[in-house]
N, C-alpha and C positions, 0 to 999 in steps of 0.2 A: 545278462545273456551275452554270449560271444557271437559276434557277427560271422557270417560265412567266410568273409575274406580273412578276418583275424584267425579263425579256426584253421583255414588252409595254411596260412603263414606259420602258425604254431606247429602244425603237423610236419611241414617241410623242414623247419628248424630242428624238430625232434629227430628226424631221420638222419640228419647229418652230424648231430652231436654224438660223441662217444657215450657209451652206456654210463649212466650215473652223472653225466655232465649237466650243467645248469643253464637256464636261460639267462642271457647277459643283461644285467641292469647295472647302473652306476651305483657304487657305494663309496662312502667316504673312508678310504683306507690309504695308508702310506705303505707302499711296497718297496722292498729292496730290489736292486737290479736282478738278482737271482730269481726272486719271486716273479718279477715281470716276465722273465724268460719261461718259467715253468707254469705260470698262471695260478700258482698257489702261494699262500703266505701263512705265517703263524700269527699275524696281527689280526685276530678274529674277534667278533663280538664276545664279550665276557659271558660265561655261563651264569644263568640266574636260576633260582629255585622256582619250579613250576608246579610240581605235584601237590604240595600242601595247600597252595592257594587256588587250585583249579576247582571248578564246579563239576563234579563227577556224576555220571549216570551209569549204573551197572546192570548188565543183562546176563543171566545164567543161560548159556546156550545148551548145555547138557551137564550132567553131574561131573564136576571137576573142571569144566571149561567156562571161564567167565570173561565177558567182554566189558571193559570199563572205558568210557568215553568222557573226555573232559576238555575244557578250554580254560586258558589262563592268559592274562595280559603280561607282556614284557615291554622293555623300552622301545621295541620296534613295531609292536602291534599285538596280534593275537596268535597264540599257539594252540592248535587243535590236535589232541592226542587220542589215539585209538590203541588200547592195550589189551592183548589176549593173555590170560594166565591159565596154565594147564597144570593140574595136579597129576604128576606122572605116576603116582601110586594108585590112582583110581583104575579099576579094571574096566575094560570095554572101550578105552580110548586108544586109537591107532593113528598112525601117520603114513602118508603115501605121497610120493612125488606126483604132481598133476602134469601130465605131458602126453603129447602124441609121438613125435620123434624129436631127437635132440636138436636138429636144425630146422624145426618147423615151429615158428612163433604163432601164438594164438593169444587172444585176450584171456585174462584170468577167469573172467565170467564164463567164457566158453569152455575152458579147461575144467571148470567146476560143475558145469551143467550136466544134468542127467545122473547125478550121484546123490541119491536120497539120504544117505547116511553121512554125507559131508556136513560138518557144522561150521567150519571156518576155513579160510585159506588166505595166504599171503604170497607175495613174490619171493623169490629166493636170491641167488647170487648173480654176478655179472655175466654178460654174454656178448658175443660179437654181433655188431649191428648189420654186417654184410650177410653172413650165413644164418645168423640167429642162434648159433651153437653156444652152449655154455663155455666159459673160459677156464673153469676149474672143474674139479671132480664132481661126479654125481654117483651116489651109491643107492641101489634099490634092492631090498631083500638080501642084504649082505654082498650082493654082486655089483662090481663096478660097471657102470654104463659108459662113462668117460673118465679117463684117469691117465696119469703120467707115471713113469718109473721113478722119477724124482718126487720126493715127498712134498705135498702141498697142504696148507692149513685148511681144515674143514671143521664144520660144526654140524651136529646131527644127533641121532638117537642110537644108543648102544643096544646090544642084544639083551641087556639087563633092564631095558625100558627106562634109561636115564638119559638126560641131556648131556652130551659130551662134546668137548673140543679136543682136537688132536691133529696129527700130521699123517696124511694118508698117501700111500704109494701103490702103484700097480706092480704086482708080481705076476708075470705071465711069460709065455713062450709060444713059439710056433715051430712045429716039427714037420719036416718034409723028408721022407725016406729016413736016412740015418743021421740027418743034419737037424740040429735044434738051435734056434736063435732066441735070445731074450727079447721080449717086447719092450720098446721104448715108450709106447703110448697106445691108447685105445680111444678111437672116435674123437680125435681132437682137431680143433680148428687150425692150430699152428703145429705143423709136423716137425718133430725134433730129429736129430741124427739117430740112426738106427732103423729098426723095423717097426712100423705102426700098423695096427689092425683097424680096418674100418668095417663095421657091420651094418646090417639093415636098420639098426637103431638110429643111424645118422639121419635118414630121411632123404628128401629129394634134392636139396641144393647141391651144386657142384662141389667137389673136393678141391680145396686150394692147395696147389702143389708148389713148393719152393723150388728155386733153381737147382737143377741137377737131380731132383727126385725122380724115381721111376716106380711103375705100378704093374702089378699082375692081379688078375681076377682069379678067384677060387669059386668054382661052381660044383655043387653036390659033393663037396669035400675033396675036390681035385683041382690042380692047377689047370686053368681053362683058357688062358690067353698068353700071347707073347708079351714081352716087356714093352711098355709104352708109357706115355704121359697121359694116361686116361684120367678124366676128371668126373665122369658120370658115376654117381654113387652106386653101390651094389643094390640089386633088387632081391626079391624073395629067393632063398636058396643060394645066395652068393655072399662072398666076403671080398675085401680088397687087401692086398699086402702092399704097403707103401714103404719104399726104401729110400733113405737119404744118407749120403756119405759113401765114400769109396768102398769100405768093407761091406756095408749093407747092400749097396747096389750090385756089387760083384756077386754076392751070395744069391740075390734074387735072380740075376741073369743066369746063374748056373743051374737053376731048377728046370726040369723038363715038363712039358705039358702032359697031363694025365697022372702026375705023381700025387699021391694021397697026402692031404694036409690035415694036421690036427693042431688045435690050439688049447692053451690053458691060460686062464686069467682069474686073478683073485685080488681083493683089496686087503692090504695090510696096514695097520695103524699102530701108533705108539701109545695106545690106550689100553687099560686093563682088560677090556672086552672089545670084541669086534663091533664095528658100526653096522647096524641094520639099515640105516639110511643116513646119507651125508651129503652136504653141499659145501661149496667153497666158502670159507670164512673171509670176510673183508677185514678192514682195519679193526684192531683190538681197541675197544673204548672203555672197558672196565677190566683191569688186570688183577686188581687187589680189592677184596670186598670192602665197601665203604669209602673207597678212594676215587675221587674224580680225576680223570686224566686231563690236564690242561696243556696248552701249547701244541695241540694237534693242528694240523694244517687245514685250511679251508680255501675255496676258490676266491680269488680276488674280486671277480666281477659279479659273483652271485653266491655269497657265503652261506646262505641259509635256505637250502632246497628241501624238498620233501625227503624224508628218511625212513628207512626200515632197519630195525635192529633186532637181534635175537640174543637173549640172555638166559642165564640159569641161576638158580638159588637152591639152597638146602641140599647141596651135594648132587645136583642134577635132578632132584625130585620135583622141581618146579621149573616150568618153561615160561619165559616172558617174551612175547613178541610185541613190538611197539612200532606203529606207523604214525609219523607226524606229517600233517598236511601242508602243502604249499599251494596257495591259490593266487597265481600271478595277477597283478592289477588290483589286489585288495590288500588290506592290512594283515591278512592271514598268511603266515610265512612258516617255513621249516626251520631246521636247526643245523648248525655245523657240528663237527665231530665231537668237540669238547662239550658243547651244550647237550648233545645226545648222551655223552658219558654221564653228565650230571643227572639227566633224566633217568637213565637206567639205574644209577646208584639210588636215586630217590624211590624208584619202583622196587628196590630190594635185590637187584641182580648182583651176584657175587662176581660174575664174569659176563662180558657182553661183547658182541662183535657187530659190525655193520654188515648188512646185506646190500643189494643194489638200491639205489635211491632215485631222486628226481622223478621223472615221469613213470618210472617203473614201480615206485612205492605204491602198494595197493593192499587193501584188506577187504575181504568179503566175509560176511557172517550170515548164518541162518537165524533170523530173528524170531524169538519165541512168540511175539505178537502175531506174526503172519505165517510162520513156518516156511518162509521163502528166503532165498539167498539175496543179500542186499549189499551193494557197494557202500562201504562206510566212510571213505575219505574222498574228497574231491581230487580227481587225477590231475596232476600238475600240467599235463599236456592239453587239458581240456577234454580229453577222451582217454579211454583205456589204452595204454601202450601194450603192444603184443610182446610176449615173452615165451621162452622155450619151456620153462619148468616152474611150476608153482608148488608150494608146500600145503598139503591138505591135511586137515585134522578131522577124524571120523569117529563116530560112535558105532559100536557093534550092535 
């Protein structure tokens, strides 16, 4: 049992660490001067085989969705694994982002609550701890919710109902009168040069404006404010145009109040079919089928945190989601990136990528024995860490 004081200390520490960061404990590793500066090293624990020697228990959550849970010993203690496999060829299985607003963090259990057809859920990608907003693209129903004009790596589900990896970019524009400008970004935490559109999908946290950026509000489809450094996000019926850089700010200043504004935004990827749903892909941990990637970096002070990984097999016809538990203060520990690579290879993934980890790693499943949603892994912070977006698996 965690004492109240220890729990408070852990929560405070979790709030100040960057997303995916690890709780500091001493490990016996020799780091180079460069590693000491960055906090990372490639001198990481050696990957060991876990899947064949684990004791597994399997639960069929619905036709085509199986939860396998197992534990195995390694030189440092115990590894607890929670693995969801989804047969993408099965009819009646759908996926949805679980979210309220982009910059509105909630516990995954709260995001999952009140959804009787939800069979399982995990966390997704990295996010900003200050605003809570995702740091990479999110696509829902083929439409971008947050994205950049510059291509970003994503993993998700194509319109062909296959798991896919690709590079996704925002193609969008804003037109005011006879003037049209390309969009540099949509609903992003870090505003790039150019014109960025902020919609009500953002939520209530203030918009972070870089030096020199300027803002105008759009209400009921018309320019409704003067130029300013407004940070209050748009409410119902509004949008914000954020300009950064001389060309963009000059253009924004030239607009007149009352002018009609129209926008266009779509997600374009280098995949054979469009993404129906997509999330930022973290580090690649399986690039070639059957090949474990070694030499990947890990944190010096805490190399084996909780981890979440997403993989695919059979040409995207099989989804593999794996969460590895970290229980600080016990022998149960997580894995570093190379160890996760070996785990995903042993699970049969032809390609695999990290999602957010540490206290964000979480898996929820509706257990057949009770019909209720159950948190399957111990949360590394001692309690669920809030997040902006979860990945939900549903039966129709």
